[in-house]
N, C-alpha and C positions, 0 to 999 in steps of 0.2 A: 342748282347754281353751278355755273362753270368755273373752272379754276382761275381763269383770267380775271374774273370779278372779285376774286378773293385777295383783298389787300389788307385785311385785318391780321394782326399778330397777337398772340398770347404768350406771355412769359410764365414758365413754371420753374420751380426750384426751391431750395431751402430758404428759410429766413436768413437774411444776411448775404444772399448770393448776388444781389444787385438788381432784382426785378424792378423795384420802384425807381431806383436811380437811373437805370438804363431806359426804362419806360418813359420817364419824364424827359430825359435827354433826347431820345428818338423823336418823341412827339414835338418837342420844341424845334429841333433841327429840321424835321420833315413837314412841319406844320400840320400835324395830325392830332386828333383828340386822344386823351389819355384817361383810362379808367383804372383805379386801384381798388380791387374788390375788398381789401382790408378796410380801406377808408369808407367805402359804401356801408359796410357793416357797422363800423364805429359811428358813422353819421346816423344810421337807423336807430341805434341804441343810445346815442349821445354820451358814449364813454369808450374807453380803450378796449381793445381785444382782451387784454389781460384782465380787466375788470369784468368783462362779459364772461370770460372763462371761469373766474373765481366765483361768480354768482350762479352761472347756469351749467358749468362743466364743459370739457373740451369737445364732447360729441355735439353739444348744442352749437358751438362755434362752427364745427364742420358742417352742420345742417344749414346754418345761415349762409355759409360760403357757397354751398351747392345752390341754394335758393337764389342768391345774387347772380351766380354764373349763369344759371338757367334763364335769368331775365335779360341777359345780354344778347345782342345781335350784331349784324355787320355794320351798324351805325357806330359801333365802338372800334376805333382804329387800332389803338395800342392798349392791351389789357395786361395788367400785372395781377396775377392770382395770389392767393394766400398759399403758404408752403404746404398746407395739408389738402389742397384742392385735388391732388392726385388720388386721394382715397375714394373719390367719387367717380366711378366709371361713367355715370350719367353726365357729369360736368365735363369730363374730358371728351366724350363723344360729341357733346353739344358744341364745345369750342372748335372742334375739328370741322364742323359743318360750315363755318364761316371764317375761320382764321387758321393761320399756320402756327402750330404750337412749338415754341422754342424753349428748350431747357438750358438754363444758364448753369453750367456745371462748374462749380467753384470748389477748390480744395477745402477739405474739412478744417484745416488749421486756420485758413482765411476766414471762414464762416465763424469759427469760435472767437477769433479776434474781434470781428465786427459785431457779433452779438454781445460780447462782454463789454465792448465800448458803448453800446447803445442802451436804451431804456429796456425795461422788461418787454419782451416781444409778444407775449400772449400766445406762445406756441400751443397749437391745438393738439396736445398730447397728454397722456396720463401723467399725473404728478410723479416725480422721482425718475423719469426717463432722462438720461443724459443726452446732450446734443449729439454725441458720437453714436449713441443707440438710435436716435431719431434719423440721423444721416444714413446709417446702415439699412434701416428699415425702408426709407423712402427712395434711396438712390435707384434701385431697380424699377420702381414705379415711374420715376422721372424718365429713365431711359426708355421704358416701355411706351409711355404716352407721348414722347416728343417726336416731332418730325424733323427737327433740326437741333443740333447741340452746339452751344457756344462755350468757349473757354472763358469762364468768369474772371480769370487772372489777367486777361488782356486789358489794355487801356480803354477808357470810355470811348475815345475817338475811333479806335479799331473796332470796337463792338458796334458802334453806330453804323460804321461802313458795312460791316457784315450783315447787320439787320436790313440795311437799305438794299443790299443785294438780294436777300431772301424775299423782301417785299416785292421787288421788281422782277424776280425770276419767273 
């Protein structure tokens, strides 16, 4: 596949960094389809990620995430991945075959605020691991697997504009 044909984008980053929010906004603004891998997993099991994790364990959630990502192709324009997708080398390599991988790098304090405000997020991590520990563990993985890095502190309009530039470069 040549690079010019590559119009798909995939967002990676921590829970609460803005992947789903930005993904939806970009897809609406640019009239593209949007896939949220967390929602695909929840729809498959007809329950929340948190419930899936409680019932089957965090490694099961990660394996489902990989399965869902490996089923995607260039017909998916805008993809929001689960926060733990970067643990799968296979998933990251697959996304890079048809999409530009964008890390939404959001400050830890913002992520903590957003996660605390939200419902239980079903983080695919061992019990007892703090958000700070998860962030420290994952940040190098996000940096390593991303082709572009966006500042998650910017306004949604600024981010949409930056994503538009990435898609059309």
